Each structure stands twice: as structure tokens, then as C-alpha cells.
C-alpha positions as CSV (number, residue, x, y, z in Angstrom):
1,M,-0.3,0.1,-0.1
2,S,1.0,3.3,-1.0
3,N,1.5,6.0,2.4
4,L,1.0,9.4,0.8
5,I,-2.5,10.5,-0.3
6,I,-3.9,12.5,-2.7
7,G,-3.3,15.7,-1.3
8,D,-0.3,15.4,1.2
9,T,2.2,18.1,0.9
10,V,6.0,16.2,1.2
11,G,8.7,18.5,2.6
12,E,7.0,21.8,2.7
13,R,7.0,22.0,-1.0
14,Y,5.9,18.8,-3.1
15,K,1.7,18.2,-3.0
16,I,0.4,14.9,-4.4
17,I,-1.7,14.3,-6.9
18,R,-2.4,11.3,-7.8
19,I,-0.4,7.6,-7.7
20,L,1.8,6.8,-11.0
21,G,3.0,3.9,-9.9
22,E,4.3,1.5,-7.1
23,G,6.9,-1.8,-6.8
24,A,8.1,-3.8,-4.3
25,Q,10.4,-0.6,-2.5
26,S,8.8,2.0,-3.8
27,C,6.0,3.9,-4.8
28,V,6.1,6.9,-7.1
29,Y,3.4,10.0,-7.5
30,L,2.7,12.9,-10.0
31,A,2.9,15.8,-7.4
32,E,2.7,19.7,-8.0
33,D,5.4,21.8,-7.1
34,L,4.0,24.5,-5.0
35,K,7.5,26.8,-5.2
36,L,7.1,27.1,-9.0
37,P,4.0,27.3,-10.1
38,G,2.8,25.1,-13.0
39,A,6.0,22.5,-12.3
40,V,5.1,18.6,-11.6
41,W,7.3,16.1,-11.2
42,A,7.5,12.6,-10.5
43,L,7.8,11.7,-6.6
44,K,9.7,8.8,-5.8
45,Q,8.9,7.5,-2.0
46,L,10.8,4.6,-0.5
47,R,8.7,2.0,1.2
48,K,8.5,2.6,4.8
49,Q,8.0,-1.8,5.7
50,E,10.4,-2.3,3.1
51,H,13.4,-0.1,4.6
52,D,12.2,-1.3,7.8
53,G,13.1,-5.2,7.3
54,I,16.0,-7.0,6.9
55,D,16.7,-5.7,3.9
56,A,16.8,-1.8,5.3
57,E,20.2,-1.3,4.8
58,Q,20.6,-2.2,0.8
59,N,17.1,-1.4,0.4
60,L,17.8,2.3,1.4
61,H,21.5,2.4,-0.2
62,M,20.1,1.6,-3.4
63,F,17.5,4.7,-2.9
64,K,20.2,7.2,-2.3
65,R,22.5,5.7,-5.0
66,E,19.8,6.3,-7.4
67,A,19.4,9.8,-5.9
68,E,23.2,10.4,-6.6
69,I,23.5,8.6,-10.3
70,L,20.6,11.3,-11.5
71,K,21.4,14.2,-9.4
72,K,25.2,13.3,-11.5
73,L,23.5,13.0,-14.8
74,R,22.1,16.3,-16.2
75,H,21.6,14.8,-19.8
76,P,17.9,14.4,-22.2
77,A,18.6,10.9,-22.3
78,F,17.5,10.6,-18.4
79,P,15.3,11.9,-16.0
80,A,16.7,15.3,-14.7
81,F,17.3,15.2,-10.9
82,I,15.1,17.9,-9.2
83,D,15.7,17.1,-5.4
84,Y,16.2,14.7,-2.7
85,L,14.7,14.3,1.0
86,D,16.3,12.3,3.4
87,D,13.8,12.0,5.8
88,E,12.2,8.7,8.1
89,E,10.5,8.1,4.2
90,P,13.6,9.4,1.8
91,V,12.0,11.0,-1.5
92,L,13.6,11.4,-4.5
93,V,11.9,14.2,-7.2
94,M,12.4,14.1,-10.5
95,E,11.4,14.8,-14.4
96,R,8.0,13.3,-15.2
97,I,9.3,11.4,-18.6
98,K,5.8,11.4,-20.8
99,G,5.8,8.9,-24.0
100,M,5.1,5.2,-24.2
101,S,7.5,2.9,-23.4
102,L,8.6,0.5,-25.7
103,Y,7.4,-2.5,-24.0
104,G,4.1,-0.9,-25.0
105,I,4.7,-0.3,-28.5
106,L,6.3,-4.0,-28.9
107,K,3.0,-5.5,-27.2
108,R,0.9,-3.4,-29.8
109,S,2.8,-4.4,-32.8
110,S,1.3,-7.0,-34.8
111,A,4.9,-7.2,-36.7
112,P,8.4,-6.3,-35.8
113,L,9.4,-3.0,-36.3
114,P,10.8,-2.2,-39.6
115,L,14.5,-2.6,-39.9
116,P,15.6,1.4,-39.8
117,S,13.0,2.2,-36.9
118,A,14.8,-1.2,-35.0
119,L,18.1,0.2,-35.8
120,A,17.1,4.5,-35.0
121,A,16.0,2.9,-31.8
122,A,18.6,0.7,-31.0
123,L,21.2,3.7,-32.1
124,Q,20.0,5.7,-29.4
125,I,20.0,3.2,-26.7
126,S,23.8,2.4,-27.9
127,A,24.2,6.4,-27.7
128,A,22.7,6.5,-23.7
129,L,24.5,3.7,-22.8
130,Q,28.3,4.7,-23.9
131,L,27.6,8.5,-21.9
132,L,26.5,6.0,-18.7
133,H,30.2,3.8,-19.3
134,E,32.0,7.0,-20.0
135,Q,31.4,8.6,-16.5
136,T,33.8,8.2,-13.4
137,P,33.6,5.8,-12.2
138,P,31.2,3.6,-14.8
139,I,28.1,3.2,-14.4
140,I,26.1,0.2,-15.5
141,Y,22.6,0.5,-16.0
142,R,22.0,-3.5,-15.0
143,D,18.2,-3.5,-16.0
144,L,17.8,-2.5,-19.3
145,K,14.5,-3.5,-20.7
146,P,11.5,-2.4,-23.0
147,S,9.9,-1.2,-20.2
148,N,12.4,1.2,-18.6
149,L,12.9,2.5,-22.3
150,I,10.3,5.2,-23.0
151,L,9.6,7.0,-26.8
152,S,9.1,10.7,-25.1
153,T,6.6,13.2,-26.5
154,G,9.7,14.9,-27.9
155,G,11.2,11.9,-30.1
156,L,13.8,10.5,-28.0
157,I,14.4,7.4,-26.3
158,R,14.9,8.0,-22.8
159,L,15.9,5.7,-19.9
160,I,14.6,5.4,-16.4
161,D,14.7,3.7,-13.5
162,F,17.7,3.6,-11.7
163,G,17.0,1.5,-9.2
164,I,19.1,-0.6,-9.9
165,A,21.9,0.8,-11.5
166,R,25.8,1.2,-9.8
167,F,28.9,2.6,-10.3
168,R,31.5,0.1,-11.6
169,R,34.9,0.6,-9.8
170,N,38.2,-0.7,-10.4
171,T,38.2,-2.5,-6.4
172,D,34.8,-4.0,-7.1
173,A,35.1,-7.7,-7.1
174,K,31.3,-8.6,-8.0
175,D,27.8,-7.0,-7.3
176,T,26.3,-7.3,-3.8
177,Q,23.2,-8.3,-5.1
178,E,22.3,-10.7,-7.9
179,L,20.0,-8.0,-9.3
180,G,17.9,-7.7,-13.0
181,T,15.1,-8.6,-15.2
182,P,14.9,-12.4,-17.0
183,G,15.1,-12.6,-20.3
184,Y,17.1,-9.5,-20.8
185,S,19.8,-9.9,-18.0
186,A,23.1,-11.4,-18.6
187,P,23.9,-14.2,-17.3
188,E,27.1,-13.1,-15.3
189,Q,24.4,-10.8,-13.2
190,Y,23.1,-14.1,-12.1
191,R,26.4,-14.9,-10.6
192,G,26.8,-11.4,-9.0
193,N,28.9,-9.9,-11.8
194,S,28.2,-7.1,-14.3
195,S,30.1,-5.0,-16.3
196,V,29.5,-2.5,-19.0
197,Q,29.1,-5.7,-21.5
198,S,26.3,-6.6,-19.2
199,D,24.5,-3.6,-20.5
200,L,25.0,-4.4,-24.2
201,Y,24.0,-8.4,-23.8
202,A,20.4,-6.6,-22.8
203,L,20.6,-4.5,-25.6
204,G,21.3,-6.8,-27.8
205,V,18.5,-8.8,-26.8
206,I,15.7,-5.6,-26.8
207,I,17.3,-5.7,-31.3
208,F,16.5,-9.4,-31.3
209,Q,12.8,-8.9,-29.6
210,M,12.2,-5.5,-32.1
211,L,13.5,-7.4,-35.2
212,T,11.0,-11.0,-33.8
213,L,8.6,-10.3,-31.6
214,K,10.1,-12.9,-30.0
215,D,9.8,-13.1,-25.8
216,P,13.6,-13.4,-24.7
217,Q,12.2,-15.4,-21.5
218,D,11.5,-18.2,-24.2
219,C,14.9,-18.4,-25.4
220,S,17.0,-19.1,-22.1
221,F,20.1,-17.8,-23.2
222,V,20.2,-19.7,-26.5
223,F,18.9,-17.1,-29.4
224,P,18.6,-18.1,-32.9
225,R,20.3,-16.1,-35.5
226,L,18.0,-13.3,-37.0
227,S,18.8,-14.3,-40.7
228,E,17.4,-17.6,-39.7
229,L,14.4,-16.2,-38.9
230,D,14.4,-12.9,-41.4
231,G,15.8,-13.9,-44.7
232,S,16.4,-10.2,-45.6
233,L,17.9,-8.9,-42.5
234,P,21.6,-8.0,-43.2
235,A,24.0,-10.6,-42.2
236,D,26.8,-8.8,-40.7
237,L,23.6,-7.5,-38.4
238,S,22.9,-10.8,-37.4
239,D,26.5,-11.2,-36.3
240,L,26.4,-7.9,-34.5
241,V,23.7,-9.0,-31.9
242,E,25.1,-13.1,-32.1
243,S,28.3,-11.4,-30.5
244,C,26.0,-9.5,-27.8
245,L,24.3,-12.5,-26.9
246,D,27.8,-14.0,-26.6
247,L,27.8,-15.8,-23.1
248,D,31.3,-15.0,-22.7
249,P,31.6,-10.9,-22.0
250,A,34.8,-11.2,-23.2
251,K,33.2,-11.8,-26.8
252,R,30.8,-9.0,-26.8
253,P,31.3,-5.8,-28.2
254,D,34.5,-3.9,-26.1
255,S,32.3,-0.7,-25.3
256,A,28.5,1.0,-26.2
257,Q,31.0,3.6,-28.6
258,T,31.6,0.9,-31.1
259,L,28.2,-1.3,-30.9
260,K,27.0,2.3,-32.2
261,E,29.6,2.8,-34.7
262,E,28.8,-1.0,-35.9
263,L,25.0,-0.1,-36.1
264,T,25.6,3.2,-37.3
265,A,27.6,1.6,-40.8
266,I,24.4,-1.1,-40.8
267,L,21.8,1.6,-40.9
268,A,23.8,3.4,-43.7
269,S,23.1,0.0,-45.4
270,V,20.4,-0.2,-45.9
271,P,17.7,1.2,-48.3
272,Q,16.7,4.8,-47.0
273,G,19.3,4.0,-43.9
274,K,21.7,6.4,-45.3
275,A,18.9,9.3,-45.1
276,N,18.0,8.0,-41.8
277,T,21.6,8.0,-40.2
278,Q,21.9,11.7,-41.0
279,V,19.1,12.7,-39.2
280,L,19.9,10.7,-36.6
281,N,23.4,11.9,-36.0
282,S,22.3,15.8,-36.4
283,G,19.4,14.9,-34.1
284,L,22.2,13.4,-31.5
285,A,24.7,16.5,-32.1
286,A,22.0,19.1,-31.4
287,L,20.9,16.4,-28.4
288,A,25.0,16.7,-27.1
289,Q,25.1,20.5,-27.6
290,Q,21.7,20.8,-25.5
291,A,22.7,18.7,-23.4
292,K,26.1,21.2,-22.9
293,Y,24.1,24.2,-22.7
294,W,22.1,22.4,-19.6
295,Q,24.9,21.6,-17.8
296,K,26.3,25.2,-17.5
297,N,22.7,26.2,-17.3
298,Y,20.4,23.6,-15.1
299,R,17.7,25.2,-13.0
300,P,14.5,23.7,-12.2
301,S,12.5,26.0,-13.7
302,K,14.3,26.1,-16.9
303,I,13.4,22.1,-18.0
304,K,10.1,23.3,-19.8
305,K,12.2,25.4,-22.2
306,F,14.7,23.4,-22.7
307,W,12.5,20.5,-23.7
308,N,10.8,23.0,-26.0
309,G,14.2,23.5,-27.6
310,L,14.4,19.7,-28.6
311,K,11.5,19.1,-29.9
312,T,11.9,20.2,-33.1
313,A,15.3,18.0,-33.6
314,G,13.1,15.0,-31.6
315,R,10.3,15.5,-34.3
316,K,13.0,15.2,-37.3
317,L,14.3,12.0,-35.7
318,V,11.3,10.2,-35.5
319,G,9.8,11.3,-38.9
320,A,12.8,10.2,-40.5
321,N,12.6,6.8,-39.3
322,R,8.8,6.5,-38.9
323,P,8.0,3.3,-42.0
324,K,6.0,4.9,-44.9
325,P,1.5,4.0,-44.7
326,A,0.9,1.3,-46.5
327,E,-1.1,1.9,-49.8
328,T,-4.5,1.2,-49.4
329,D,-7.4,0.7,-52.0
330,G,-9.0,3.8,-50.3
331,T,-11.9,2.3,-48.3
332,K,-12.1,2.5,-44.7
333,P,-10.6,-0.1,-42.3
334,K,-13.7,-2.4,-40.7
335,T,-13.7,-1.8,-37.2
336,E,-14.3,-5.1,-34.6
């Protein structure tokens, strides 16, 4: 059960509007900012019964680490950090991201995504992973899956829920917990180990799923080659995805940057792919420039203006990768 009710005020600033979602360790609310008229945020509260139990210290540590990571990541690919209240029931306030999850898109799809669209999505995800992995120390996301990827209203794919993300330090022998999502987590995560290659494994699973609509849990770490399922898919893409899904982390791509570069080359080789690549690269370049500006001029009150400035690039990016409507005979489709 949630601990807050509609109308409650948290920290004398955030007024609860409604519940957005509930999880095992926390509850997320939509909250109005009483100090910034018109601003609404996602307010995440750690469940009291969770951090009073046996795993209290670990749950609280992970919650604080999520806040620390978001505060460090001032980039449009991730939710903006707004506030953290270290009370008896800790609260993390962050940007609310609107849009549809990749999970929702795939669930509603009756056929695999068009190749250019899937590759463009994978490129955006690989660019976000590159940003995480190039932090000091590197940040391992550890829970990459379609439900944590949102196609935002600005047309950009954004990563949410850093609940089990961690900093990767050279002194770390292994993870403190075996965490992740079945089907998407790399096999080494079940042994308490994770690295940048674990995130690349998950991206390989997502690419496979976008192009086949197959549930990865049914594969049990043994994935057929993409070209065996669809002979029209490029052989080099099959090779790349197969390397991402290798059970041995050392045989996967050495970095998200390498994976991104290979995906870019593949996209440029498919029909209409060169134009898609150019638009995608220009969109990512604009995004990087906006991110630099944001890091220097970051204020919560400027977020709305910032995102309005990104919408043009986002619309161009999505428009370039949206499949053309199928030709019809002019009759209206039947409704069930």
C-alpha cells in the first residue's frame, strides 16, 4: 500500500496529485511543485515497510544511489534530478517523462518493427549507454529492458528507473546482489557480476526482440540467428547481435561506442538508411549541444524551456525513421 494520499504535502513543497505507479520497494506519485507554479514532477518514495525490514540497509543504499546517479547525469537521455529529501521515508523528486514505453509499442505491434526504425532506436539506446559507461566511475545500468525505455513526446528514447544501476569501481570484485530482469539480464548477473558488457547483452536482446517480437524469456540464453528467422535481415546485423548475446562477456563488443558505430554502418547500408543515419546523427549532435548548455545553465525552472527547444530535433528524428503508411484501395478499414 502507498504511504501518501492525494493532497498530502511533502517537504512543505510537493503536493501529491495522484499515484503513477507502485513497485516492490517504492511508490511513485505525480506531485505539484508549490514553489514553481505550473511545475509537476515524479516523486518517488521508498516504502517504509521495506526499509524497516531485514534488507533495510541495502534498500536504503540503493535508493540513495539512484538519487546520486541522477544528480550526476544532467543529460536529456535521463530523467532530470530535482530534489532529494533524506527523511524517515526518503523521497526522490525527478522529472516526469511522458510518452510510451518500448514495451507498450512492442505489445501493440502485430509485426516486428521495420529495420530502419529498430536500428534507429538501438542507436539512441547505445548512445545513452555510452554516456553512462564513460562516466567516472562508469555507471552500469543493469536493468535495460523495453519497459524502462520511453519514447518521449519530444521523439527521443529515454532511460528511466535507475533503481539497480551502480557505479563500477576497479576495486569491486562482484556485485552485492544478483539483480536484473529474466530474459534481459546477462548470465553473469545471476552470479553477482556485472560490467558494461552486461548492458550490451541486454541491448542485443532488445534488438532481437524488436526484429522478431519473440519473448526473450522463451530463449533461455540460446537465441537463434536473426538471419535464420528472417532472411531479409543483413548478415552483419545477425553477426553483431550474436556477439552481443554471447555467453562470454569478453566476446561481446568492447564498448557501447563500438556497438553504436557498427549499428550506424549497418543502418547506412539498408534502403533509405543513409538518410536516416544523417538525420539521427544530426539529432544526436543537437542533443549533445543542448546537454552541454543544460549542464552550464541547469535550473529546475528552465526544464520546460529546455525541452521545447529539443522538440524540433526529436520530431525530425522520429519522422525520418517512421515507416511509410501502407498503400490502400481507398476504403476504410473494418472495425471489430
